[in-house]
C-alpha atoms as one frame of an Amber mdcrd trajectory, in Angstrom:
protein
  -0.010   0.650   0.237   0.905   3.462  -0.572   0.345   6.320   1.870   0.388
   9.923   0.980   1.249  13.440   3.132   0.403  16.306   4.065   2.479  19.280
   6.395   0.681  22.122   7.537   2.572  24.982   9.052  -0.200  26.770  11.044
   0.730  30.227  13.231   1.070  28.405  15.945   2.766  24.472  15.362   3.432
  22.484  11.907   2.800  19.157  11.905   3.432  16.301   9.402  -0.232  14.029
   9.160   0.189  10.322   6.712  -2.941   8.952   5.682  -3.640   5.938   3.420
  -5.023   6.418  -0.404  -9.011   6.063   1.222  -8.082   9.000   3.200  -7.735
   7.324   6.375  -5.537   8.870   9.103  -2.264   6.585  10.311  -0.140   9.189
  12.156   0.612  12.908  13.064   4.167  14.010  14.438   3.486  18.145  15.941
   6.342  20.237  17.074   5.399  24.560  18.325   7.535  26.817  16.893   8.059
  30.453  18.483   7.968  33.272  16.114  10.888  35.908  16.883   9.544  39.905
  17.788  12.482  41.876  16.444  13.879  44.406  19.071  13.352  47.613  18.523
  10.567  46.985  16.122   7.360  47.651  17.375   4.180  44.641  16.004   7.015
  42.644  14.122   6.361  38.774  13.696   9.587  37.376  12.051   8.950  34.130
  10.645  12.615  31.730  11.576  13.184  29.596   7.910  16.519  28.324   9.375
  15.017  27.621  12.736  11.156  26.809  11.448  13.347  24.519   8.623  14.401
  22.054  11.330  11.466  21.510  13.116   9.538  20.427   9.570  12.612  17.605
   9.004  11.861  16.789  12.708   8.512  16.389  12.141   8.582  13.997   8.621
  11.235  12.022  10.235   9.326  11.286  13.312   6.172  11.353  11.748   7.310
   8.023   8.937   8.690   6.371  11.838   5.562   6.747  13.836   3.196   5.311
  11.405   6.828   2.107  11.028   6.534   3.962   7.024  10.092   4.082   5.155
   9.968   7.000   3.002   9.416   4.967  -0.436   6.050   4.312   1.250   5.090
   7.476   0.727   3.282   8.706  -3.487   3.175  12.029  -3.288   3.538  14.570
  -0.824   2.071  18.378  -0.574   1.453  21.162   2.022  -0.860  24.043   3.513
  -0.024  26.737   5.684  -1.151  30.429   7.224  -2.707  32.395   4.743  -0.647
  35.349   4.845   2.350  34.924   6.041   5.281  35.861   2.821   8.444  34.189
   2.337  11.125  36.526   0.768  14.340  34.246  -1.594  17.631  35.334  -2.896
  18.357  34.544  -6.970  19.386  31.019  -5.325  15.748  30.324  -4.224  17.652
  30.845  -0.434  14.935  32.708   1.528  16.427  35.721   2.839  13.283  36.915
   4.696   9.974  35.974   6.049   7.487  37.231   8.668   4.221  35.201  10.168
   0.775  35.641   8.748   0.189  38.678  12.002   3.032  40.409  11.978   2.181
  44.342  11.731   4.790  46.586  11.476   4.324  48.112   8.877   1.491  50.290
  10.089   3.460  53.328   8.784   3.985  51.837   5.407   0.012  51.138   5.008
  -0.415  55.336   6.652   2.084  56.623   3.227  -0.132  54.172   1.294  -3.376
  55.760   2.372  -1.561  59.141   2.549   0.407  59.807  -0.576  -2.173  57.351
  -3.597  -5.981  58.281  -2.222  -8.487  55.703  -3.249  -5.530  53.319  -3.702
  -6.584  50.004  -1.152 -10.430  50.404  -2.283  -9.003  50.056  -6.814  -7.036
  47.260  -5.438  -9.422  45.508  -2.822 -11.805  45.826  -6.298  -9.827  43.631
  -8.012  -7.502  41.438  -5.141 -10.749  41.185  -2.584  -7.816  42.540   0.298
  -7.011  45.320   2.534  -3.458  46.477   2.829  -3.966  44.757   7.155  -2.540
  41.878   6.740  -0.974  41.613   2.583   1.861  41.947   1.767   2.279  45.387
  -0.224   3.027  46.907   3.096   5.855  44.363   4.564   7.311  44.227   1.464
   7.690  48.799   1.649   8.543  48.224   5.515  12.008  45.878   4.010  12.445
  48.103   1.187  12.581  51.341   3.942  14.120  49.782   6.520  16.378  47.033
   5.201  17.460  47.953   2.295  20.501  45.580   1.465  18.251  43.188   1.879
  15.500  44.022  -0.054  17.695  44.650  -3.418  18.827  41.126  -3.182  14.834
  40.180  -3.304  14.761  38.247  -6.281  11.334  35.752  -5.434   8.447  36.045
  -3.132   6.119  33.187  -1.539   3.801  31.916   1.461   5.125  29.889   3.750
   3.353  26.502   2.320   5.306  27.420  -1.111   8.464  27.576   1.042   7.922
  24.067   2.919   7.647  22.506  -0.924  10.187  24.434  -2.104  13.015  22.966
   0.347  11.592  19.524  -0.752  11.722  20.461  -4.082  13.989  22.937  -5.543
  10.983  24.336  -7.069   9.216  27.981  -5.474   5.793  28.200  -6.959   2.123
  28.983  -5.159  -1.139  28.800  -5.754  -4.428  31.174  -5.559  -5.936  30.397
  -2.492  -2.952  31.089  -0.337  -0.935  33.637  -2.832  -4.023  35.191  -3.085
  -4.494  36.731   0.510  -1.064  38.628  -0.756  -3.266  41.369  -2.075  -1.395
  41.266  -5.241  -3.509  39.463  -7.028  -6.061  39.549  -9.207  -9.680  37.389
  -8.203 -10.617  37.321 -11.701  -7.253  36.247 -13.424  -6.271  34.077 -10.189
  -2.514  34.907 -10.763  -0.756  37.431  -9.590  -1.127  41.579 -10.627   2.161
  43.208 -10.803   0.240  46.326 -11.402  -0.083  47.066  -8.124   3.675  46.653
  -7.610   4.391  49.459 -10.295   2.065  51.303  -9.397   3.939  51.522  -5.562
   7.062  51.290  -6.885   8.581  48.297  -5.455   9.936  44.740  -7.867   7.935
  43.835 -10.945   9.522  40.496 -11.541   9.763  38.952  -8.757   6.441  37.202
  -9.036   6.996  32.816  -9.007   3.888  30.588 -11.386   1.372  30.579  -9.982
  -0.053  27.148  -9.735  -3.432  25.543  -9.136  -4.141  23.523  -6.117  -2.889
  19.577  -7.339  -0.686  20.451  -9.800   2.712  17.580  -9.175   5.715  20.590
  -9.240   8.592  18.211  -8.846  10.360  15.171  -6.521  11.459  15.306  -3.589
  15.752  16.396  -4.322  18.262  14.298  -3.194  19.785  16.254  -0.276  15.821
  16.871   0.839  15.188  13.171   0.216  19.386  12.204   2.530  17.600  14.719
   5.323  14.129  13.537   5.746  13.872   9.905   4.765  11.732  10.996   1.943
  11.648   9.109  -1.439  13.014  11.039  -4.382  10.180   9.129  -6.309   7.742
  10.972  -3.998   5.647  13.227  -5.810   5.709  17.431  -4.522   1.941  18.571
  -5.426   1.265  22.154  -5.220  -1.358  22.672  -2.064  -2.715  25.583  -0.722
  -4.507  28.137   2.368  -5.399  25.718   4.813  -8.828  27.296   5.375  -9.941
  26.673   1.827  -8.623  23.332   1.729  -9.690  22.532   5.228 -13.700  23.821
   3.846 -12.861  21.575   0.280 -11.799  18.505   3.016 -15.121  18.979   4.243
 -16.984  19.110   1.278 -17.486  22.979   1.433 -16.892  23.810  -2.252 -20.687
  25.216  -4.141 -21.837  28.355  -3.578 -23.293  28.628  -0.211 -22.486  26.552
   1.891 -20.712  27.319   4.726 -18.210  26.228   7.489 -16.556  27.460  10.677
 -12.434  25.977  10.936 -10.764  26.488  14.546  -6.995  26.840  15.629  -5.226
  29.631  16.383  -7.931  31.566  14.368 -12.296  30.017  14.669 -13.067  31.463
  10.671 -16.455  31.280   9.207 -16.314  31.018   5.572 -18.926  31.370   3.389
 -18.638  30.621  -0.428 -19.553  32.853  -3.109 -19.006  33.059  -7.218 -16.115
  33.813  -8.801 -18.112  35.964 -10.254 -19.385  38.544  -7.765 -17.502  42.066
  -7.171 -16.275  42.566  -3.522 -18.409  45.064  -1.483 -17.049  48.656  -1.420
 -17.476  49.613   2.567 -14.085  46.669   2.083 -15.978  44.921   4.685 -15.234
  41.497   4.261 -12.380  40.097   2.906 -12.634  37.372  -0.561 -10.322  34.913
  -1.132  -9.929  32.559  -4.348 -11.024  28.570  -3.202  -8.769  26.131  -4.480
 -11.851  24.442  -6.582 -11.937  27.359  -9.873 -14.990  29.408 -10.255 -16.004
  29.666  -6.149 -14.799  32.332  -4.704 -14.329  32.406   0.019 -15.207  34.651
   2.199 -14.330  34.406   5.579 -14.950  35.817   8.608 -11.730  35.997  11.407
 -13.671  34.612  15.509 -10.078  34.924  17.161 -11.110  38.122  18.456 -15.275
  38.051  17.508 -14.074  40.560  14.745 -13.551  41.143  11.165 -15.122  39.177
   8.224 -13.780  36.993   5.633 -15.416  35.206   2.184 -14.078  32.565  -0.471
 -14.039  33.140  -4.567
């Protein structure tokens, strides 16, 4: 029998889970991680890629041991992660800088964008369904303003789940359901909207391929195989946003269906048609679903506030 592995990079921890091909859970391994507050940088929450990669490797090794399986037993694997967390890479594909989803260091950049580009947030929201609150543009602008030596080296961007897949396969890519939460994205095209980066003076050549969830992006590399115990025959498959994949796992993929998913954040999501225009008051966040032609609106209940939707 062959098996599948899922790796979930959540807000509070990372876990690796093995399933059989009938969907039965076989084993799980989990480690909590701690996001770093940068001294002197208010509301910062850095994602420590070096330390956290060791935790990912530990989870992979441990879940194989727990299941009493060999790496060659894993037919394919994928990853999901907290949405909005981003990783920036250099030209060699090495992680330069990363932040967790609730990093809020870029408040001054948000204010700058609103004051110097009147109506920009509203215009970008109509295309992306995202506000600046958890978006990537203000954070990248913060990096440009405060650490220009790092910003100049940036060659690629991805989400945190994508970073795990890149470490395993050597391929950097993203998908609409997770990449869409950067706000540098088009709901209609299910692809990057580079004009947004041009508008605010940021690099425009850093956006990797946007692939649909379920796309095979490669195999586990030799280096990753030696490190984790996985086989180089194991397929690496594009994943997506944790809430959207969770909704799909519950069968919430049709228009009008609703789900509430719990974790570090509790979130209510409702599926809407992909041709629904985001509301002008920006009262909900509209994210691409893992299923084409459906959006998801979602409401975060971490502090019993804010609102969300899925497309």
